[in-house]
N, CA, C, O and the ligand as a Tripos MOL2 file, in Angstrom:
@<TRIPOS>MOLECULE
protein
  245   243    62     0     0
PROTEIN
NO_CHARGES

@<TRIPOS>ATOM
      1 N           0.8370   -1.2060    0.0000 N.3       1 MET1
      2 CA          0.0000    0.0000    0.0000 C.3       1 MET1
      3 C           0.8670    1.2480    0.0000 C.2       1 MET1
      4 O           1.8430    1.3310    0.7460 O.2       1 MET1
      5 N           0.5240    2.1910   -0.8100 N.am      2 SER2
      6 CA          1.2930    3.4300   -0.8500 C.3       2 SER2
      7 C           0.4470    4.5720   -0.3150 C.2       2 SER2
      8 O          -0.7830    4.5450   -0.3650 O.2       2 SER2
      9 N           1.1270    5.5490    0.1850 N.am      3 GLU3
     10 CA          0.4400    6.6970    0.7630 C.3       3 GLU3
     11 C           0.1380    7.7130   -0.3270 C.2       3 GLU3
     12 O           0.9940    8.0470   -1.1460 O.2       3 GLU3
     13 N          -1.0800    8.1900   -0.3180 N.am      4 ILE4
     14 CA         -1.4770    9.1640   -1.3350 C.3       4 ILE4
     15 C          -1.4190   10.5590   -0.7370 C.2       4 ILE4
     16 O          -2.0160   10.8250    0.3070 O.2       4 ILE4
     17 N          -0.6930   11.4470   -1.4080 N.am      5 ILE5
     18 CA         -0.5560   12.8110   -0.9180 C.3       5 ILE5
     19 C          -1.3930   13.7400   -1.7860 C.2       5 ILE5
     20 O          -1.1330   13.8770   -2.9820 O.2       5 ILE5
     21 N          -2.3760   14.3650   -1.2020 N.am      6 PRO6
     22 CA         -3.2160   15.2600   -2.0050 C.3       6 PRO6
     23 C          -2.5160   16.5660   -2.3310 C.2       6 PRO6
     24 O          -1.8550   17.1690   -1.4850 O.2       6 PRO6
     25 N          -2.6740   16.9830   -3.5610 N.am      7 PHE7
     26 CA         -2.1440   18.2800   -3.9660 C.3       7 PHE7
     27 C          -3.3100   19.1960   -4.2930 C.2       7 PHE7
     28 O          -4.1920   18.8350   -5.0720 O.2       7 PHE7
     29 N          -3.3110   20.3560   -3.7100 N.am      8 ARG8
     30 CA         -4.3740   21.3010   -4.0130 C.3       8 ARG8
     31 C          -4.0100   22.0760   -5.2650 C.2       8 ARG8
     32 O          -2.9170   22.6320   -5.3760 O.2       8 ARG8
     33 N          -4.9230   22.1040   -6.1850 N.am      9 ARG9
     34 CA         -4.7130   22.9520   -7.3550 C.3       9 ARG9
     35 C          -5.2700   24.3220   -7.0340 C.2       9 ARG9
     36 O          -6.4310   24.4610   -6.6470 O.2       9 ARG9
     37 N          -4.4350   25.3270   -7.1980 N.am     10 LYS10
     38 CA         -4.8500   26.6710   -6.8270 C.3      10 LYS10
     39 C          -5.7320   27.2700   -7.9070 C.2      10 LYS10
     40 O          -5.4290   27.1790   -9.0970 O.2      10 LYS10
     41 N          -6.7960   27.8660   -7.4910 N.am     11 THR11
     42 CA         -7.6540   28.5680   -8.4440 C.3      11 THR11
     43 C          -7.1020   29.9670   -8.6570 C.2      11 THR11
     44 O          -6.2440   30.4260   -7.9030 O.2      11 THR11
     45 N          -7.5980   30.6430   -9.6870 N.am     12 ALA12
     46 CA         -7.1350   31.9970   -9.9770 C.3      12 ALA12
     47 C          -7.4110   32.9150   -8.7970 C.2      12 ALA12
     48 O          -6.6190   33.8070   -8.4940 O.2      12 ALA12
     49 N          -8.5440   32.6900   -8.1310 N.am     13 ARG13
     50 CA         -8.8820   33.5520   -6.9980 C.3      13 ARG13
     51 C          -7.9040   33.3340   -5.8510 C.2      13 ARG13
     52 O          -7.4930   34.2880   -5.1900 O.2      13 ARG13
     53 N          -7.5350   32.0910   -5.6170 N.am     14 GLU14
     54 CA         -6.5800   31.8240   -4.5440 C.3      14 GLU14
     55 C          -5.2200   32.4160   -4.8600 C.2      14 GLU14
     56 O          -4.5350   32.9140   -3.9680 O.2      14 GLU14
     57 N          -4.8270   32.3640   -6.1190 N.am     15 LYS15
     58 CA         -3.5470   32.9580   -6.4990 C.3      15 LYS15
     59 C          -3.5540   34.4620   -6.2510 C.2      15 LYS15
     60 O          -2.5740   35.0160   -5.7530 O.2      15 LYS15
     61 N          -4.6480   35.1190   -6.5930 N.am     16 ALA16
     62 CA         -4.7340   36.5590   -6.4150 C.3      16 ALA16
     63 C          -4.6630   36.9290   -4.9450 C.2      16 ALA16
     64 O          -4.2100   38.0180   -4.5890 O.2      16 ALA16
     65 N          -5.1110   36.0200   -4.0950 N.am     17 ARG17
     66 CA         -5.1210   36.3040   -2.6710 C.3      17 ARG17
     67 C          -3.7440   36.0630   -2.0420 C.2      17 ARG17
     68 O          -3.4900   36.4880   -0.9150 O.2      17 ARG17
     69 N          -2.8630   35.3840   -2.7700 N.am     18 GLY18
     70 CA         -1.5650   35.0380   -2.2110 C.3      18 GLY18
     71 C          -0.7090   36.2600   -1.9390 C.2      18 GLY18
     72 O          -0.8980   37.3210   -2.5340 O.2      18 GLY18
     73 N           0.2250   36.0920   -1.0390 N.am     19 LYS19
     74 CA          1.1210   37.1870   -0.6970 C.3      19 LYS19
     75 C           2.1830   37.3650   -1.7790 C.2      19 LYS19
     76 O           2.4900   36.4360   -2.5250 O.2      19 LYS19
     77 N           2.7210   38.5430   -1.8480 N.am     20 THR20
     78 CA          3.7190   38.8420   -2.8830 C.3      20 THR20
     79 C           4.9320   37.9310   -2.7580 C.2      20 THR20
     80 O           5.4610   37.4610   -3.7650 O.2      20 THR20
     81 N           5.3710   37.6810   -1.5440 N.am     21 LEU21
     82 CA          6.5310   36.8100   -1.3600 C.3      21 LEU21
     83 C           6.2640   35.4240   -1.9160 C.2      21 LEU21
     84 O           7.1200   34.8430   -2.5830 O.2      21 LEU21
     85 N           5.0960   34.8990   -1.6480 N.am     22 CYS22
     86 CA          4.7490   33.5700   -2.1470 C.3      22 CYS22
     87 C           4.7330   33.5660   -3.6600 C.2      22 CYS22
     88 O           5.2350   32.6360   -4.2910 O.2      22 CYS22
     89 N           4.1610   34.5970   -4.2390 N.am     23 ARG23
     90 CA          4.0760   34.6240   -5.6960 C.3      23 ARG23
     91 C           5.4530   34.6990   -6.3230 C.2      23 ARG23
     92 O           5.6490   34.2680   -7.4590 O.2      23 ARG23
     93 N           6.4030   35.2440   -5.5890 N.am     24 ASN24
     94 CA          7.7670   35.3060   -6.1050 C.3      24 ASN24
     95 C           8.5730   34.0610   -5.7430 C.2      24 ASN24
     96 O           9.7730   33.9900   -6.0080 O.2      24 ASN24
     97 N           7.9170   33.0980   -5.1480 N.am     25 GLY25
     98 CA          8.5920   31.8370   -4.8520 C.3      25 GLY25
     99 C           9.2110   31.7580   -3.4730 C.2      25 GLY25
    100 O           9.8940   30.7860   -3.1520 O.2      25 GLY25
    101 N           8.9740   32.7880   -2.6400 N.am     26 PHE26
    102 CA          9.5440   32.7650   -1.2890 C.3      26 PHE26
    103 C           8.4740   32.3400   -0.2990 C.2      26 PHE26
    104 O           7.8830   33.1630    0.4000 O.2      26 PHE26
    105 N           8.2440   31.0590   -0.2560 N.am     27 HIS27
    106 CA          7.2140   30.5460    0.6460 C.3      27 HIS27
    107 C           7.7760   30.3380    2.0370 C.2      27 HIS27
    108 O           8.9850   30.2450    2.2480 O.2      27 HIS27
    109 N           6.8490   30.2670    2.9740 N.am     28 LYS28
    110 CA          7.2470   30.0110    4.3590 C.3      28 LYS28
    111 C           6.9930   28.5350    4.6320 C.2      28 LYS28
    112 O           5.9440   28.1580    5.1550 O.2      28 LYS28
    113 N           7.9610   27.7100    4.2730 N.am     29 TRP29
    114 CA          7.7720   26.2680    4.3620 C.3      29 TRP29
    115 C           7.8620   25.7720    5.7870 C.2      29 TRP29
    116 O           8.6990   26.2210    6.5700 O.2      29 TRP29
    117 N           6.9890   24.8410    6.1050 N.am     30 GLU30
    118 CA          7.1160   24.1220    7.3710 C.3      30 GLU30
    119 C           6.7860   22.6590    7.1110 C.2      30 GLU30
    120 O           5.9550   22.3370    6.2610 O.2      30 GLU30
    121 N           7.4420   21.7880    7.8470 N.am     31 ALA31
    122 CA          7.2410   20.3590    7.6330 C.3      31 ALA31
    123 C           5.8640   19.9570    8.1270 C.2      31 ALA31
    124 O           5.4710   20.2790    9.2480 O.2      31 ALA31
    125 N           5.1420   19.2550    7.2790 N.am     32 VAL32
    126 CA          3.8220   18.7710    7.6740 C.3      32 VAL32
    127 C           3.9490   17.5190    8.5140 C.2      32 VAL32
    128 O           3.2560   17.3510    9.5180 O.2      32 VAL32
    129 N           4.8480   16.6350    8.0880 N.am     33 LYS33
    130 CA          5.0770   15.4090    8.8400 C.3      33 LYS33
    131 C           6.4330   15.5080    9.5160 C.2      33 LYS33
    132 O           7.4250   15.8960    8.8990 O.2      33 LYS33
    133 N           6.4590   15.1540   10.7830 N.am     34 GLU34
    134 CA          7.7360   15.2230   11.4850 C.3      34 GLU34
    135 C           8.6740   14.1390   11.0050 C.2      34 GLU34
    136 O           9.8840   14.3430   10.9060 O.2      34 GLU34
    137 N           8.1140   13.0060   10.7140 N.am     35 ARG35
    138 CA          8.9460   11.8950   10.2710 C.3      35 ARG35
    139 C           8.8760   11.7620    8.7650 C.2      35 ARG35
    140 O           7.7900   11.8200    8.1890 O.2      35 ARG35
    141 N          10.0090   11.5860    8.1240 N.am     36 PRO36
    142 CA          9.9750   11.3140    6.6840 C.3      36 PRO36
    143 C           9.2610    9.9970    6.4240 C.2      36 PRO36
    144 O           9.2340    9.1130    7.2800 O.2      36 PRO36
    145 N           8.7000    9.8780    5.2660 N.am     37 PHE37
    146 CA          8.0060    8.6450    4.9270 C.3      37 PHE37
    147 C           8.6840    7.9820    3.7430 C.2      37 PHE37
    148 O           9.3560    8.6360    2.9460 O.2      37 PHE37
    149 N           8.5020    6.7020    3.6420 N.am     38 ASP38
    150 CA          9.1380    5.9350    2.5850 C.3      38 ASP38
    151 C           8.2910    5.9340    1.3250 C.2      38 ASP38
    152 O           7.0630    5.8650    1.3790 O.2      38 ASP38
    153 N           8.9540    6.0100    0.2250 N.am     39 VAL39
    154 CA          8.2920    5.7600   -1.0440 C.3      39 VAL39
    155 C           8.8600    4.4710   -1.6010 C.2      39 VAL39
    156 O           9.8010    3.9040   -1.0470 O.2      39 VAL39
    157 N           8.2830    4.0120   -2.6970 N.am     40 LYS40
    158 CA          8.6390    2.6680   -3.1410 C.3      40 LYS40
    159 C          10.0780    2.5440   -3.5880 C.2      40 LYS40
    160 O          10.6350    1.4470   -3.5630 O.2      40 LYS40
    161 N          10.7000    3.6500   -4.0010 N.am     41 GLU41
    162 CA         12.1110    3.5650   -4.3730 C.3      41 GLU41
    163 C          13.0220    3.5330   -3.1610 C.2      41 GLU41
    164 O          14.2340    3.3610   -3.2920 O.2      41 GLU41
    165 N          12.4470    3.6970   -1.9930 N.am     42 GLY42
    166 CA         13.2450    3.6210   -0.7830 C.3      42 GLY42
    167 C          13.8520    4.9430   -0.3780 C.2      42 GLY42
    168 O          14.6430    4.9980    0.5640 O.2      42 GLY42
    169 N          13.4890    6.0410   -1.0930 N.am     43 LYS43
    170 CA         14.0150    7.3480   -0.7130 C.3      43 LYS43
    171 C          13.1610    7.9380    0.4000 C.2      43 LYS43
    172 O          11.9720    7.6420    0.5150 O.2      43 LYS43
    173 N          13.7830    8.7690    1.2090 N.am     44 LEU44
    174 CA         13.0510    9.4240    2.2840 C.3      44 LEU44
    175 C          12.6280   10.8100    1.8410 C.2      44 LEU44
    176 O          13.4390   11.6160    1.3840 O.2      44 LEU44
    177 N          11.3470   11.0650    1.9880 N.am     45 LEU45
    178 CA         10.8010   12.3370    1.5550 C.3      45 LEU45
    179 C          10.0420   12.9860    2.6950 C.2      45 LEU45
    180 O           9.4960   12.3010    3.5590 O.2      45 LEU45
    181 N          10.0100   14.2950    2.6950 N.am     46 THR46
    182 CA          9.2520   15.0250    3.6980 C.3      46 THR46
    183 C           8.3370   16.0110    2.9940 C.2      46 THR46
    184 O           8.7360   16.6930    2.0500 O.2      46 THR46
    185 N           7.1180   16.0700    3.4670 N.am     47 LEU47
    186 CA          6.1490   16.9910    2.8740 C.3      47 LEU47
    187 C           6.2020   18.3280    3.6110 C.2      47 LEU47
    188 O           6.1310   18.3820    4.8380 O.2      47 LEU47
    189 N           6.3290   19.4020    2.8340 N.am     48 TYR48
    190 CA          6.3420   20.7460    3.4060 C.3      48 TYR48
    191 C           5.1280   21.5120    2.9050 C.2      48 TYR48
    192 O           4.6440   21.2880    1.7960 O.2      48 TYR48
    193 N           4.6480   22.4220    3.7470 N.am     49 ARG49
    194 CA          3.5190   23.2520    3.3380 C.3      49 ARG49
    195 C           3.7980   24.6990    3.7160 C.2      49 ARG49
    196 O           4.3640   24.9830    4.7720 O.2      49 ARG49
    197 N           3.3910   25.6070    2.8380 N.am     50 CYS50
    198 CA          3.5820   27.0250    3.1090 C.3      50 CYS50
    199 C           2.5280   27.5050    4.0930 C.2      50 CYS50
    200 O           1.3390   27.2400    3.9150 O.2      50 CYS50
    201 N           2.9590   28.2030    5.1200 N.am     51 ARG51
    202 CA          2.0160   28.6660    6.1390 C.3      51 ARG51
    203 C           1.1210   29.7630    5.6040 C.2      51 ARG51
    204 O           0.0070   29.9460    6.0940 O.2      51 ARG51
    205 N           1.5840   30.4880    4.6180 N.am     52 ARG52
    206 CA          0.7880   31.6180    4.1260 C.3      52 ARG52
    207 C          -0.2190   31.1980    3.0710 C.2      52 ARG52
    208 O          -1.4040   31.5090    3.1880 O.2      52 ARG52
    209 N           0.2390   30.4920    2.0380 N.am     53 CYS53
    210 CA         -0.6540   30.2270    0.9120 C.3      53 CYS53
    211 C          -1.0930   28.7770    0.8330 C.2      53 CYS53
    212 O          -1.9890   28.4520    0.0540 O.2      53 CYS53
    213 N          -0.4860   27.8920    1.6210 N.am     54 GLY54
    214 CA         -0.9450   26.4980    1.6260 C.3      54 GLY54
    215 C          -0.3650   25.6580    0.5100 C.2      54 GLY54
    216 O          -0.7960   24.5230    0.3070 O.2      54 GLY54
    217 N           0.6080   26.1890   -0.2220 N.am     55 ALA55
    218 CA          1.2560   25.3890   -1.2710 C.3      55 ALA55
    219 C           2.0260   24.2380   -0.6220 C.2      55 ALA55
    220 O           2.5000   24.3540    0.5090 O.2      55 ALA55
    221 N           2.1420   23.1370   -1.3480 N.am     56 THR56
    222 CA          2.8520   21.9940   -0.8090 C.3      56 THR56
    223 C           4.0650   21.6850   -1.6480 C.2      56 THR56
    224 O           4.1240   21.9980   -2.8370 O.2      56 THR56
    225 N           5.0280   21.0640   -1.0060 N.am     57 GLN57
    226 CA          6.2790   20.7160   -1.6770 C.3      57 GLN57
    227 C           6.8360   19.4840   -1.0110 C.2      57 GLN57
    228 O           6.7160   19.3150    0.2020 O.2      57 GLN57
    229 N           7.4500   18.6160   -1.8100 N.am     58 ILE58
    230 CA          8.0910   17.4350   -1.2600 C.3      58 ILE58
    231 C           9.5900   17.5550   -1.4760 C.2      58 ILE58
    232 O          10.0640   17.8400   -2.5760 O.2      58 ILE58
    233 N          10.3210   17.3280   -0.3890 N.am     59 ARG59
    234 CA         11.7750   17.4150   -0.4990 C.3      59 ARG59
    235 C          12.3870   16.1020   -0.0940 C.2      59 ARG59
    236 O          11.8800   15.3950    0.7770 O.2      59 ARG59
    237 N          13.4970   15.7870   -0.7500 N.am     60 ARG60
    238 CA         14.2800   14.6380   -0.3140 C.3      60 ARG60
    239 C          15.0580   15.0130    0.9330 C.2      60 ARG60
    240 O          15.5410   16.1370    1.0680 O.2      60 ARG60
    241 N          15.1680   14.0750    1.8220 N.am     61 THR61
    242 CA         15.9390   14.3330    3.0420 C.3      61 THR61
    243 C          17.1500   13.4260    3.1000 C.2      61 THR61
    244 O          17.9260   13.4920    4.0530 O.2      61 THR61
    245 ZN          3.4080   30.4470    0.0530 Zn       62 ZN62
@<TRIPOS>BOND
     1     1     2 1
     2     2     3 1
     3     3     4 2
     4     3     5 am
     5     5     6 1
     6     6     7 1
     7     7     8 2
     8     7     9 am
     9     9    10 1
    10    10    11 1
    11    11    12 2
    12    11    13 am
    13    13    14 1
    14    14    15 1
    15    15    16 2
    16    15    17 am
    17    17    18 1
    18    18    19 1
    19    19    20 2
    20    19    21 am
    21    21    22 1
    22    22    23 1
    23    23    24 2
    24    23    25 am
    25    25    26 1
    26    26    27 1
    27    27    28 2
    28    27    29 am
    29    29    30 1
    30    30    31 1
    31    31    32 2
    32    31    33 am
    33    33    34 1
    34    34    35 1
    35    35    36 2
    36    35    37 am
    37    37    38 1
    38    38    39 1
    39    39    40 2
    40    39    41 am
    41    41    42 1
    42    42    43 1
    43    43    44 2
    44    43    45 am
    45    45    46 1
    46    46    47 1
    47    47    48 2
    48    47    49 am
    49    49    50 1
    50    50    51 1
    51    51    52 2
    52    51    53 am
    53    53    54 1
    54    54    55 1
    55    55    56 2
    56    55    57 am
    57    57    58 1
    58    58    59 1
    59    59    60 2
    60    59    61 am
    61    61    62 1
    62    62    63 1
    63    63    64 2
    64    63    65 am
    65    65    66 1
    66    66    67 1
    67    67    68 2
    68    67    69 am
    69    69    70 1
    70    70    71 1
    71    71    72 2
    72    71    73 am
    73    73    74 1
    74    74    75 1
    75    75    76 2
    76    75    77 am
    77    77    78 1
    78    78    79 1
    79    79    80 2
    80    79    81 am
    81    81    82 1
    82    82    83 1
    83    83    84 2
    84    83    85 am
    85    85    86 1
    86    86    87 1
    87    87    88 2
    88    87    89 am
    89    89    90 1
    90    90    91 1
    91    91    92 2
    92    91    93 am
    93    93    94 1
    94    94    95 1
    95    95    96 2
    96    95    97 am
    97    97    98 1
    98    98    99 1
    99    99   100 2
   100    99   101 am
   101   101   102 1
   102   102   103 1
   103   103   104 2
   104   103   105 am
   105   105   106 1
   106   106   107 1
   107   107   108 2
   108   107   109 am
   109   109   110 1
   110   110   111 1
   111   111   112 2
   112   111   113 am
   113   113   114 1
   114   114   115 1
   115   115   116 2
   116   115   117 am
   117   117   118 1
   118   118   119 1
   119   119   120 2
   120   119   121 am
   121   121   122 1
   122   122   123 1
   123   123   124 2
   124   123   125 am
   125   125   126 1
   126   126   127 1
   127   127   128 2
   128   127   129 am
   129   129   130 1
   130   130   131 1
   131   131   132 2
   132   131   133 am
   133   133   134 1
   134   134   135 1
   135   135   136 2
   136   135   137 am
   137   137   138 1
   138   138   139 1
   139   139   140 2
   140   139   141 am
   141   141   142 1
   142   142   143 1
   143   143   144 2
   144   143   145 am
   145   145   146 1
   146   146   147 1
   147   147   148 2
   148   147   149 am
   149   149   150 1
   150   150   151 1
   151   151   152 2
   152   151   153 am
   153   153   154 1
   154   154   155 1
   155   155   156 2
   156   155   157 am
   157   157   158 1
   158   158   159 1
   159   159   160 2
   160   159   161 am
   161   161   162 1
   162   162   163 1
   163   163   164 2
   164   163   165 am
   165   165   166 1
   166   166   167 1
   167   167   168 2
   168   167   169 am
   169   169   170 1
   170   170   171 1
   171   171   172 2
   172   171   173 am
   173   173   174 1
   174   174   175 1
   175   175   176 2
   176   175   177 am
   177   177   178 1
   178   178   179 1
   179   179   180 2
   180   179   181 am
   181   181   182 1
   182   182   183 1
   183   183   184 2
   184   183   185 am
   185   185   186 1
   186   186   187 1
   187   187   188 2
   188   187   189 am
   189   189   190 1
   190   190   191 1
   191   191   192 2
   192   191   193 am
   193   193   194 1
   194   194   195 1
   195   195   196 2
   196   195   197 am
   197   197   198 1
   198   198   199 1
   199   199   200 2
   200   199   201 am
   201   201   202 1
   202   202   203 1
   203   203   204 2
   204   203   205 am
   205   205   206 1
   206   206   207 1
   207   207   208 2
   208   207   209 am
   209   209   210 1
   210   210   211 1
   211   211   212 2
   212   211   213 am
   213   213   214 1
   214   214   215 1
   215   215   216 2
   216   215   217 am
   217   217   218 1
   218   218   219 1
   219   219   220 2
   220   219   221 am
   221   221   222 1
   222   222   223 1
   223   223   224 2
   224   223   225 am
   225   225   226 1
   226   226   227 1
   227   227   228 2
   228   227   229 am
   229   229   230 1
   230   230   231 1
   231   231   232 2
   232   231   233 am
   233   233   234 1
   234   234   235 1
   235   235   236 2
   236   235   237 am
   237   237   238 1
   238   238   239 1
   239   239   240 2
   240   239   241 am
   241   241   242 1
   242   242   243 1
   243   243   244 2
@<TRIPOS>SUBSTRUCTURE
     1 MET1         2 RESIDUE 1 A MET
     2 SER2         6 RESIDUE 1 A SER
     3 GLU3        10 RESIDUE 1 A GLU
     4 ILE4        14 RESIDUE 1 A ILE
     5 ILE5        18 RESIDUE 1 A ILE
     6 PRO6        22 RESIDUE 1 A PRO
     7 PHE7        26 RESIDUE 1 A PHE
     8 ARG8        30 RESIDUE 1 A ARG
     9 ARG9        34 RESIDUE 1 A ARG
    10 LYS10       38 RESIDUE 1 A LYS
    11 THR11       42 RESIDUE 1 A THR
    12 ALA12       46 RESIDUE 1 A ALA
    13 ARG13       50 RESIDUE 1 A ARG
    14 GLU14       54 RESIDUE 1 A GLU
    15 LYS15       58 RESIDUE 1 A LYS
    16 ALA16       62 RESIDUE 1 A ALA
    17 ARG17       66 RESIDUE 1 A ARG
    18 GLY18       70 RESIDUE 1 A GLY
    19 LYS19       74 RESIDUE 1 A LYS
    20 THR20       78 RESIDUE 1 A THR
    21 LEU21       82 RESIDUE 1 A LEU
    22 CYS22       86 RESIDUE 1 A CYS
    23 ARG23       90 RESIDUE 1 A ARG
    24 ASN24       94 RESIDUE 1 A ASN
    25 GLY25       98 RESIDUE 1 A GLY
    26 PHE26      102 RESIDUE 1 A PHE
    27 HIS27      106 RESIDUE 1 A HIS
    28 LYS28      110 RESIDUE 1 A LYS
    29 TRP29      114 RESIDUE 1 A TRP
    30 GLU30      118 RESIDUE 1 A GLU
    31 ALA31      122 RESIDUE 1 A ALA
    32 VAL32      126 RESIDUE 1 A VAL
    33 LYS33      130 RESIDUE 1 A LYS
    34 GLU34      134 RESIDUE 1 A GLU
    35 ARG35      138 RESIDUE 1 A ARG
    36 PRO36      142 RESIDUE 1 A PRO
    37 PHE37      146 RESIDUE 1 A PHE
    38 ASP38      150 RESIDUE 1 A ASP
    39 VAL39      154 RESIDUE 1 A VAL
    40 LYS40      158 RESIDUE 1 A LYS
    41 GLU41      162 RESIDUE 1 A GLU
    42 GLY42      166 RESIDUE 1 A GLY
    43 LYS43      170 RESIDUE 1 A LYS
    44 LEU44      174 RESIDUE 1 A LEU
    45 LEU45      178 RESIDUE 1 A LEU
    46 THR46      182 RESIDUE 1 A THR
    47 LEU47      186 RESIDUE 1 A LEU
    48 TYR48      190 RESIDUE 1 A TYR
    49 ARG49      194 RESIDUE 1 A ARG
    50 CYS50      198 RESIDUE 1 A CYS
    51 ARG51      202 RESIDUE 1 A ARG
    52 ARG52      206 RESIDUE 1 A ARG
    53 CYS53      210 RESIDUE 1 A CYS
    54 GLY54      214 RESIDUE 1 A GLY
    55 ALA55      218 RESIDUE 1 A ALA
    56 THR56      222 RESIDUE 1 A THR
    57 GLN57      226 RESIDUE 1 A GLN
    58 ILE58      230 RESIDUE 1 A ILE
    59 ARG59      234 RESIDUE 1 A ARG
    60 ARG60      238 RESIDUE 1 A ARG
    61 THR61      242 RESIDUE 1 A THR
    62 ZN62       245 GROUP 0 **** ****
């Protein structure tokens, strides 16, 4: 069984509401999961989410 990570697709209205820093790519990332999780290739990944706009990002750890 694999874990499914939902990605929110931003609507035009949500984009317009975003902060200038976020729109320029400077998000305020925070780890959603404290522990990295395994994917099938065996790499460790951590899910991050922006506190301001709610964008998500996955990083290798
Ligand atoms: Zn953001």
